[in-house]
Backbone bond lengths (Angstrom), bond angles and torsions (degrees), N, CA, C in turn:
res aa  C-N    CA-C-N  psi(-1)  N-CA   C-N-CA  omega(-1)  CA-C   N-CA-C  phi
1 M - - - 1.471 - - 1.526 111.90 -
2 A 1.336 116.25 -21.47 1.456 122.95 179.64 1.545 114.00 -60.14
3 Q 1.367 114.57 -31.04 1.475 117.64 179.94 1.510 109.03 -73.99
4 N 1.253 122.79 -27.66 1.421 123.36 -177.74 1.535 114.84 -68.21
5 R 1.299 118.96 -19.96 1.452 119.59 -176.30 1.540 108.59 -73.52
6 Y 1.332 118.19 -16.13 1.449 119.19 179.95 1.621 112.63 -90.19
7 V 1.249 114.45 -10.28 1.442 117.25 -178.98 1.474 114.97 -54.05
8 P 1.351 120.63 -51.51 1.433 121.73 179.61 1.615 112.46 -56.68
9 E 1.301 113.08 -40.04 1.458 117.51 -178.16 1.517 111.80 -69.14
10 I 1.335 116.22 -34.07 1.508 121.32 177.15 1.512 108.01 -69.68
11 I 1.309 114.86 -44.17 1.553 117.81 177.61 1.449 111.23 -59.18
12 N 1.340 121.03 -42.32 1.511 124.79 177.68 1.521 108.65 -61.16
13 L 1.323 114.22 -45.48 1.523 116.14 -174.51 1.557 108.73 -68.48
14 L 1.290 117.98 -36.64 1.488 119.59 179.58 1.528 107.63 -68.50
15 Q 1.306 118.54 -40.02 1.490 119.31 179.05 1.548 111.02 -63.63
16 S 1.344 114.00 -38.42 1.477 117.76 179.10 1.595 110.48 -64.39
17 L 1.329 115.74 -39.21 1.443 120.15 -179.95 1.510 109.07 -67.25
18 I 1.347 120.86 -39.40 1.377 125.02 179.39 1.580 109.05 -63.02
19 D 1.310 113.84 -44.13 1.461 120.96 178.71 1.520 110.26 -60.36
20 V 1.305 118.28 -44.80 1.474 118.86 -179.86 1.552 110.89 -67.18
21 Y 1.340 115.20 -41.53 1.505 118.66 175.84 1.585 108.76 -57.27
22 N 1.185 117.86 -47.65 1.506 123.12 -176.24 1.529 111.29 -62.17
23 S 1.367 114.95 -44.23 1.426 120.55 -179.89 1.572 112.02 -65.47
24 K 1.345 115.37 -37.98 1.450 118.24 -179.60 1.587 109.40 -72.66
25 K 1.331 114.61 -32.70 1.466 116.79 177.25 1.485 113.37 -63.77
26 H 1.394 116.34 -41.10 1.464 121.78 178.65 1.501 109.10 -70.24
27 T 1.325 118.31 -37.70 1.501 120.53 179.28 1.503 109.99 -64.10
28 R 1.295 116.59 -45.42 1.509 120.03 177.99 1.458 110.47 -56.72
29 R 1.280 118.05 -42.68 1.473 120.88 -177.19 1.483 109.93 -60.91
30 R 1.349 119.12 -42.09 1.435 123.41 -178.35 1.535 111.08 -65.97
31 Q 1.312 117.74 -33.66 1.472 121.34 179.83 1.530 112.56 -70.43
32 E 1.290 116.55 -23.43 1.439 119.93 -178.74 1.556 113.97 -81.95
33 M 1.282 117.21 -6.29 1.402 118.90 -176.98 1.588 109.91 -67.31
34 R 1.337 112.29 140.87 1.438 116.07 178.18 1.507 111.81 -80.31
35 T 1.352 117.00 152.13 1.463 121.71 -179.05 1.567 102.66 -138.08
36 N 1.304 115.11 132.94 1.486 120.08 175.75 1.511 105.51 -90.34
37 V 1.353 116.53 134.21 1.462 123.62 -179.69 1.529 105.93 -125.12
38 V 1.359 112.80 128.24 1.463 117.19 175.18 1.504 109.75 -103.64
39 I 1.405 113.40 115.60 1.470 121.05 -177.41 1.519 109.10 -126.04
40 D 1.205 121.54 139.81 1.407 124.57 -179.46 1.550 110.27 -64.52
41 D 1.369 116.78 128.01 1.483 122.87 -169.53 1.514 109.34 -58.17
42 A 1.335 119.36 -42.02 1.477 122.84 -177.48 1.508 109.17 -66.12
43 L 1.335 119.69 -40.25 1.414 124.14 175.33 1.565 112.20 -61.68
44 M 1.309 117.57 -43.98 1.468 121.98 179.08 1.480 107.26 -65.33
45 E 1.318 121.35 -47.94 1.394 120.96 -177.40 1.541 113.72 -60.85
46 S 1.333 119.58 -35.77 1.454 118.84 178.27 1.523 107.11 -74.64
47 D 1.319 119.97 -34.42 1.470 121.33 178.96 1.562 109.44 -62.08
48 L 1.312 118.23 -47.10 1.423 122.83 176.06 1.485 111.40 -56.64
49 K 1.295 122.51 -44.35 1.424 128.11 -178.62 1.543 108.89 -64.49
50 V 1.318 117.76 -49.45 1.500 121.38 -176.58 1.512 111.22 -68.44
51 S 1.298 117.79 -39.97 1.425 121.74 -171.72 1.513 111.61 -86.50
52 G 1.329 118.79 -21.43 1.477 121.55 -177.69 1.466 113.69 78.11
53 L 1.261 115.85 7.75 1.501 120.10 176.63 1.515 108.80 -74.71
54 R 1.308 115.22 153.85 1.525 120.50 -175.25 1.461 115.08 -96.70
55 T 1.391 119.26 -26.93 1.428 119.62 -174.57 1.512 110.38 -129.94
56 K 1.342 114.95 159.22 1.470 118.86 177.04 1.537 112.44 -63.59
57 K 1.302 114.45 -35.45 1.492 118.94 177.51 1.432 113.23 -62.50
58 D 1.351 119.25 -37.22 1.463 123.00 178.75 1.609 107.04 -66.68
59 A 1.306 113.49 -40.89 1.504 116.74 179.39 1.481 116.00 -61.50
60 I 1.332 109.91 -37.89 1.531 114.85 -177.31 1.556 110.55 -76.20
61 E 1.326 114.54 -39.92 1.507 117.42 -177.71 1.497 107.79 -70.25
C-alpha cells in the first residue's frame, strides 16, 4: 500500500508534462506563421553587402 500514496503525485506530474508539451506545440505553430515585410530594395541590398549574408531571409532573421 505504500506505493499507492505516490499515485496522485505521479498523475499530477504527468498532467504537468502534458500541459508543457501542448503549450510548446502551440507556440511552435505560432512561430511558423509567415509574415510579409516591406523593405526598401536599396536598403536591403546595402545590408546584404555589409553583413555578408546571402539571402533577404537571413538578413531579416
